[in-house]
C-alpha positions as CSV (number, residue, x, y, z in Angstrom):
1,M,96.0,-150.5,89.0
2,A,94.8,-147.2,90.5
3,K,97.2,-144.3,90.2
4,L,99.4,-143.6,93.2
5,R,98.8,-140.3,94.9
6,A,102.1,-138.4,95.2
7,A,103.1,-135.2,97.1
8,L,106.1,-133.0,96.8
9,I,107.8,-131.5,99.9
10,G,110.0,-128.6,98.7
11,T,109.4,-126.7,95.5
12,G,112.8,-125.1,94.9
13,L,115.2,-125.5,92.0
14,I,115.5,-129.3,92.1
15,V,111.7,-129.6,91.6
16,G,112.0,-129.3,87.8
17,N,113.6,-132.7,87.5
18,H,110.9,-134.3,89.6
19,M,108.1,-132.7,87.7
20,Q,109.6,-134.0,84.5
21,A,109.7,-137.5,86.0
22,L,106.1,-137.2,87.3
23,A,104.9,-136.0,83.8
24,H,106.6,-139.1,82.2
25,E,104.8,-141.4,84.7
26,A,101.4,-139.6,84.6
27,G,99.7,-142.9,83.8
28,R,100.8,-144.4,87.1
29,V,101.1,-141.5,89.6
30,E,99.3,-138.2,90.2
31,L,100.6,-135.2,92.0
32,V,97.9,-134.3,94.5
33,A,99.7,-131.8,96.8
34,A,102.8,-129.7,97.4
35,V,104.5,-128.3,100.5
36,D,106.9,-125.4,100.9
37,T,107.6,-123.1,103.9
38,N,107.9,-120.2,101.5
39,P,104.3,-119.1,100.6
40,A,105.4,-117.1,97.6
41,T,107.4,-119.9,96.1
42,L,104.6,-122.4,96.8
43,K,102.0,-120.1,95.2
44,D,104.1,-119.7,92.0
45,F,104.7,-123.5,91.9
46,G,100.9,-124.2,92.2
47,K,100.1,-121.7,89.4
48,Q,102.8,-123.1,87.1
49,H,101.8,-126.7,87.6
50,Q,98.1,-126.5,88.3
51,V,98.4,-127.9,91.8
52,T,95.7,-126.7,94.0
53,N,96.4,-128.5,97.3
54,L,99.2,-126.3,98.6
55,Y,100.5,-126.4,102.2
56,T,103.2,-124.7,104.3
57,D,102.9,-127.6,106.9
58,N,103.9,-131.1,105.9
59,R,102.1,-132.7,108.8
60,A,98.8,-131.1,107.7
61,M,99.3,-132.2,104.2
62,L,100.0,-135.8,105.2
63,A,97.0,-135.9,107.5
64,E,94.6,-134.5,104.9
65,Q,95.9,-135.9,101.6
66,R,97.3,-139.4,102.7
67,P,99.7,-139.7,99.8
68,D,101.1,-143.0,98.7
69,L,104.4,-141.5,97.7
70,V,106.2,-138.5,99.1
71,I,109.1,-136.8,97.1
72,I,111.3,-134.7,99.3
73,G,113.5,-131.9,97.8
74,T,114.2,-129.7,100.8
75,P,117.6,-128.7,102.4
76,P,119.6,-131.7,103.8
77,A,119.2,-131.0,107.5
78,T,115.4,-131.4,107.2
79,H,115.4,-134.8,105.6
80,R,115.4,-137.1,108.7
81,A,112.2,-135.6,110.2
82,L,110.4,-135.3,106.9
83,C,111.2,-138.9,105.9
84,I,110.1,-140.3,109.2
85,E,106.9,-138.3,109.2
86,A,106.0,-139.5,105.7
87,L,106.8,-143.1,106.5
88,E,104.7,-143.0,109.7
89,A,101.8,-141.5,107.6
90,G,101.9,-144.6,105.4
91,A,103.8,-143.3,102.4
92,D,106.8,-144.6,100.6
93,V,109.5,-141.9,100.2
94,L,111.9,-140.7,97.5
95,C,114.3,-138.2,99.0
96,E,117.0,-136.0,97.5
97,K,120.5,-136.6,98.7
98,P,121.9,-136.7,101.2
99,I,119.0,-138.6,102.7
100,A,120.3,-138.0,106.2
101,A,122.9,-136.0,108.1
102,S,124.6,-139.0,109.6
103,L,124.6,-142.8,110.0
104,R,122.6,-142.3,113.2
105,E,119.9,-140.4,111.3
106,L,119.9,-143.0,108.5
107,D,119.5,-145.8,111.1
108,D,116.6,-143.9,112.6
109,I,114.9,-143.7,109.2
110,Q,115.5,-147.4,108.5
111,A,114.2,-148.4,111.9
112,V,110.9,-146.6,111.0
113,E,110.9,-148.4,107.6
114,R,111.0,-151.7,109.4
115,H,108.2,-150.6,111.7
116,T,105.9,-149.2,109.1
117,G,106.7,-151.6,106.2
118,R,107.2,-148.6,103.9
119,T,110.4,-147.8,102.0
120,C,112.7,-144.7,101.9
121,T,114.8,-144.3,98.7
122,S,117.6,-141.8,98.0
123,V,117.8,-140.0,94.7
124,F,120.9,-141.6,93.1
125,Q,119.8,-141.3,89.5
126,W,123.1,-142.3,87.9
127,R,122.4,-146.0,88.7
128,Y,119.3,-145.9,86.5
129,G,120.8,-145.0,83.1
130,S,121.1,-147.7,80.4
131,G,124.9,-147.4,80.2
132,G,125.4,-148.2,83.9
133,A,123.1,-151.2,83.7
134,H,125.0,-152.4,80.6
135,V,128.3,-152.2,82.4
136,R,126.9,-154.2,85.3
137,R,125.7,-156.9,82.9
138,L,129.1,-157.1,81.3
139,M,130.9,-157.3,84.6
140,A,128.6,-160.1,85.8
141,S,129.2,-162.1,82.5
142,G,133.0,-162.0,83.1
143,V,133.8,-160.9,79.6
144,L,135.8,-157.9,80.8
145,G,137.9,-159.8,83.4
146,R,138.3,-158.6,86.9
147,P,138.0,-154.9,87.8
148,L,141.4,-153.5,88.8
149,V,141.3,-149.7,89.0
150,G,138.5,-147.1,89.3
151,V,138.8,-143.4,88.8
152,C,136.0,-141.1,89.9
153,H,136.1,-137.3,89.3
154,T,133.4,-134.8,90.1
155,L,135.0,-131.6,88.9
156,W,132.4,-128.8,89.2
157,Y,132.5,-125.1,89.7
158,R,130.4,-123.1,92.2
159,D,130.9,-119.3,92.9
160,M,130.2,-117.5,96.1
161,A,126.7,-116.6,94.9
162,Y,125.9,-120.3,95.0
163,Y,126.9,-120.4,98.7
164,S,124.9,-117.2,99.5
165,V,121.8,-119.5,100.0
166,P,121.6,-119.4,103.9
167,W,121.8,-123.2,104.4
168,R,124.7,-123.8,102.1
169,G,128.3,-123.9,103.2
170,K,127.6,-124.8,106.9
171,W,128.1,-128.2,108.6
172,R,124.9,-127.9,110.6
173,T,122.6,-127.3,107.6
174,E,124.4,-128.5,104.4
175,I,125.9,-131.5,106.3
176,G,129.0,-131.6,104.2
177,G,130.6,-129.8,101.3
178,T,131.3,-130.7,97.7
179,S,131.8,-134.4,98.6
180,M,128.3,-134.7,100.1
181,G,126.5,-132.2,97.9
182,H,128.0,-132.9,94.5
183,G,130.4,-135.9,94.4
184,I,128.0,-138.3,96.2
185,H,126.3,-139.2,92.9
186,A,129.5,-140.3,91.2
187,M,130.8,-142.0,94.3
188,D,127.6,-144.0,94.8
189,F,127.8,-145.0,91.1
190,L,131.4,-146.1,91.5
191,L,130.5,-148.2,94.6
192,W,127.6,-149.8,92.7
193,L,129.8,-150.7,89.8
194,M,132.9,-151.8,91.7
195,G,131.2,-153.6,94.6
196,D,131.8,-153.7,98.3
197,W,134.5,-151.3,99.7
198,V,136.7,-152.2,102.7
199,E,139.0,-149.2,103.3
200,V,139.2,-145.5,102.6
201,Q,141.8,-142.8,103.1
202,A,141.0,-139.1,102.4
203,M,141.9,-135.4,102.5
204,L,139.6,-132.3,102.6
205,G,140.4,-128.7,101.8
206,T,138.5,-125.4,101.6
207,L,140.6,-123.7,99.0
208,D,138.7,-120.9,97.3
209,H,135.4,-120.2,99.2
210,D,134.6,-118.5,102.5
211,I,132.6,-121.4,103.8
212,E,132.8,-123.9,106.7
213,V,132.7,-127.1,104.6
214,E,135.1,-128.4,102.0
215,D,135.3,-127.3,98.4
216,V,137.8,-130.0,97.5
217,S,138.2,-133.6,98.7
218,L,140.5,-136.5,97.6
219,A,140.1,-140.1,98.5
220,L,141.7,-143.5,98.0
221,V,139.5,-146.6,98.3
222,R,140.2,-150.4,98.4
223,F,137.5,-152.8,97.4
224,A,136.7,-156.2,98.7
225,S,137.8,-157.6,95.3
226,G,141.3,-156.2,95.7
227,A,140.6,-153.4,93.2
228,M,141.6,-149.9,94.1
229,G,140.1,-146.5,93.3
230,S,140.9,-142.8,93.2
231,I,138.3,-140.1,93.9
232,V,138.4,-136.3,93.4
233,N,135.5,-134.0,94.3
234,S,135.8,-130.3,93.5
235,A,133.7,-127.1,93.5
236,V,136.6,-125.0,92.2
237,S,137.1,-126.5,88.6
238,P,136.2,-124.0,85.8
239,R,136.0,-126.7,83.1
240,Q,133.3,-128.8,84.6
241,T,133.1,-132.5,84.1
242,S,132.0,-135.7,85.7
243,Y,134.3,-138.6,84.9
244,I,134.3,-142.3,85.7
245,R,137.0,-144.7,84.5
246,L,137.0,-148.5,85.1
247,D,140.1,-150.5,84.1
248,F,139.4,-154.2,83.8
249,Q,141.9,-157.0,82.8
250,R,140.8,-156.8,79.2
251,A,139.2,-153.4,78.6
252,T,138.8,-149.8,79.9
253,I,135.3,-148.3,80.1
254,E,135.0,-144.5,80.5
255,L,132.1,-142.2,81.2
256,E,132.3,-138.4,80.8
257,H,129.4,-136.0,81.1
258,L,128.1,-133.4,83.6
259,Y,124.8,-134.2,85.3
260,H,122.8,-136.7,83.2
261,Y,124.5,-139.2,81.0
262,R,123.3,-141.0,77.9
263,N,124.7,-143.9,75.9
264,D,126.9,-141.7,73.8
265,H,128.8,-140.4,76.8
266,W,130.5,-143.8,77.3
267,R,133.7,-144.9,75.7
268,F,135.1,-148.5,75.4
269,S,138.8,-149.3,74.8
270,I,140.9,-152.5,74.5
271,P,144.7,-152.8,74.7
272,E,146.4,-151.5,71.6
273,G,146.9,-154.2,69.1
274,A,144.5,-156.6,70.8
275,A,141.8,-158.4,68.9
276,Y,139.2,-158.9,71.6
277,T,136.2,-159.6,69.3
278,D,134.0,-161.0,72.1
279,E,134.6,-158.0,74.3
280,L,133.9,-155.5,71.5
281,A,130.7,-157.4,70.4
282,A,129.5,-157.4,74.0
283,W,130.0,-153.7,74.4
284,S,128.3,-152.9,71.1
285,A,125.1,-154.5,72.4
286,L,124.4,-151.4,74.5
287,G,120.8,-151.3,73.4
288,T,118.1,-148.8,74.3
289,D,119.2,-145.3,75.4
290,V,117.9,-144.5,78.8
291,E,119.1,-141.2,80.3
292,A,120.4,-141.3,83.9
293,H,117.8,-138.9,85.2
294,Q,115.2,-138.6,88.0
295,T,112.7,-139.8,85.4
296,A,114.5,-143.2,85.0
297,Q,114.7,-143.5,88.8
298,L,111.0,-142.8,89.4
299,T,110.1,-145.4,86.8
300,A,112.3,-147.9,88.5
301,V,110.9,-147.0,92.0
302,L,107.3,-147.4,90.8
303,D,108.2,-150.7,89.2
304,S,109.7,-152.0,92.4
305,L,106.7,-150.8,94.5
306,E,104.3,-152.5,92.1
307,R,106.2,-155.8,92.5
308,G,106.4,-155.4,96.3
309,E,110.1,-155.1,96.2
310,R,112.5,-152.7,97.9
311,P,113.8,-150.0,95.5
312,L,117.5,-150.2,94.5
313,T,118.9,-147.2,96.3
314,S,117.4,-147.9,99.7
315,G,118.1,-150.3,102.5
316,A,121.5,-151.9,102.7
317,E,122.6,-150.4,99.3
318,L,121.8,-146.9,100.6
319,R,123.6,-147.5,103.9
320,R,126.7,-148.8,102.1
321,T,127.1,-145.4,100.4
322,M,126.3,-143.4,103.5
323,E,128.8,-145.4,105.5
324,F,131.4,-144.7,102.8
325,M,130.7,-141.0,102.9
326,T,131.0,-141.0,106.7
327,S,134.2,-142.9,106.5
328,L,135.6,-140.5,103.9
329,Y,135.0,-137.6,106.3
330,K,136.4,-139.4,109.3
331,A,139.5,-140.4,107.4
332,A,140.1,-136.8,106.4
333,F,139.6,-135.3,109.8
334,T,141.6,-138.0,111.7
335,R,144.2,-138.4,109.0
336,Q,143.9,-142.2,109.4
337,P,142.5,-144.9,107.2
338,V,139.0,-146.1,108.0
339,L,137.9,-149.7,107.6
340,R,134.3,-150.5,106.7
341,G,132.2,-151.5,109.7
342,T,134.3,-149.6,112.3
343,I,132.0,-146.6,112.9
344,G,129.5,-147.5,115.6
345,P,127.2,-145.6,117.9
346,D,130.0,-144.6,120.3
347,D,132.0,-142.9,117.5
348,P,131.5,-139.1,117.1
349,F,131.4,-139.6,113.3
350,Y,128.3,-141.8,113.7
351,T,126.5,-138.6,114.7
352,S,127.9,-136.0,112.3
353,M,130.1,-135.9,109.3
354,N,132.7,-133.6,110.9
355,G,132.7,-135.6,114.2
356,V,131.3,-132.8,116.2
357,V,128.4,-134.0,118.4
């Protein structure tokens, strides 16, 4: 097959992960253009990566280059417009999180997907590591028993210099705080592993930064299976860690890392004194080590597009996570539990994460 023509919109700090992914898939995709509104940043990027088609206007790039795939790594408030313009230009899209500022914006994007026949995928790279795939297989086999309890911690640290970037720390431009900007990866991963959720309760706090949005959030979630989960997101934790724990009837599975996990970041436990040989043998068959990174996600997205399939973190899967995020914020602001499926177009939280239209 001919190589896909890819374009990058946004050449800031996150671009390094995407360039690593593009280099890994150089046999299937070629970076033909880059866009940034900062000419100096754009020029430096072009020189570093030998990209000659440089633009400060994404519409001009789309019209002239006609890329097959557009990768978006700009600030969150710009995502809706950029995704829609790329889809309407005939490109599939891979966009950094959060892919939209609200359920309304996501529904706008997905309506354009249906109209154009193209797809828009969110960057949720944790789903693409080999360890996560292994856990999903074990769960499907039934060897672990039913999932009962999930623990999900994103305990990170950000100082005020981090929030000095003009778009950070504000509802209008960052969309949300540490829940949306940091914890969304682990929460999406928990939802993928534990299945459909039905109810969420939550609290938000701004404890140690002079910002509008939260730097701490806590949530409780009930899943359709009856399992329950506890979530903590923080930007005020000096010893940083990302931690997932899943308690099943016959085993506990834990993952502790920071940004990109590998197989050796996982731990498997059975009850003390138990002799669960089938469970231990199943866990030991972990297999090839694939890092949960943008590289693994790009590979999977390209595989899906070649097969004519919708990529994993798009469509209904993506909306499930965005509805959970919206419900977490609504539950915190209203101090009431939120049931899945209850936030519709007449709800202020359908339009913004803080309920301010």
